C-alpha positions as CSV (number, residue, x, y, z in Angstrom):
1,M,0.0,0.0,0.0
2,N,1.3,3.4,-0.9
3,E,0.7,6.6,1.1
4,A,-2.5,6.3,3.1
5,N,-4.9,8.2,0.9
6,P,-7.5,9.8,3.3
7,Q,-10.2,9.6,0.6
8,L,-9.5,5.9,0.2
9,L,-9.7,5.3,3.9
10,L,-13.0,7.2,4.1
11,Q,-14.4,5.0,1.4
12,L,-13.4,1.9,3.4
13,V,-15.5,3.0,6.4
14,S,-18.5,4.3,4.3
15,M,-18.9,2.1,1.2
16,Q,-21.0,-1.1,1.4
17,M,-20.3,-4.3,-0.3
18,P,-22.6,-4.1,-3.3
19,Y,-23.3,-7.9,-3.8
20,G,-22.6,-11.4,-2.5
21,K,-22.8,-13.0,0.9
22,Y,-21.9,-9.8,2.7
23,K,-24.0,-7.4,0.6
24,G,-24.7,-4.2,2.6
25,T,-21.7,-4.7,5.0
26,V,-19.4,-1.8,5.2
27,L,-16.1,-2.7,3.6
28,C,-14.1,-2.2,6.8
29,N,-16.4,-4.7,8.6
30,L,-15.8,-7.5,6.1
31,P,-14.2,-10.6,7.7
32,V,-10.6,-11.4,6.8
33,S,-11.7,-14.9,5.6
34,Y,-13.9,-13.2,2.9
35,L,-11.1,-10.9,1.8
36,E,-8.7,-13.8,1.6
37,W,-11.3,-15.7,-0.5
38,F,-11.2,-12.8,-3.0
39,Q,-7.5,-12.9,-2.9
40,R,-7.6,-16.5,-4.0
41,K,-10.4,-16.1,-6.5
42,G,-9.4,-12.7,-7.9
43,F,-10.5,-9.3,-6.7
44,P,-13.2,-7.6,-8.8
45,E,-12.2,-5.1,-11.4
46,G,-12.0,-1.3,-10.7
47,K,-12.4,0.6,-7.5
48,L,-14.1,-2.1,-5.5
49,G,-11.3,-4.6,-6.1
50,M,-8.7,-2.0,-5.1
51,L,-10.6,-1.1,-1.9
52,L,-11.0,-4.8,-1.0
53,Q,-7.3,-5.4,-1.6
54,T,-6.4,-2.4,0.5
55,M,-8.7,-3.6,3.3
56,L,-7.1,-7.0,3.3
57,E,-3.6,-5.3,3.6
58,I,-4.9,-3.2,6.5
59,K,-6.3,-6.1,8.4
60,M,-3.3,-8.4,7.7
61,N,-0.9,-5.8,9.0
62,G,-2.9,-4.8,12.1
63,L,-3.6,-1.3,10.8
64,E,-7.3,-1.2,11.5
65,Y,-6.7,1.5,14.2
66,L,-6.1,3.9,11.3
67,L,-9.8,3.5,10.4
68,T,-11.2,3.9,13.9
69,P,-11.3,7.7,14.0
70,L,-13.0,7.8,10.6
71,K,-15.9,5.4,11.5
72,K,-19.3,7.0,12.0
73,K,-20.4,6.9,15.5
């Protein structure tokens, strides 16, 4: 992951998964197992895939604290 883009981080705490088993779940709340499944099967094209990949990196590296102040109360 490059520089932490604040816009990207805001999308991770606001954007919902648009389809699948976790449809409607905010991206930052997706379980690691689901993100790892995408890693094995292939991330979707475009912005969603990039966000899911970023979320997996954040979770795998223990950086979820970066998102805490951005989450809506």
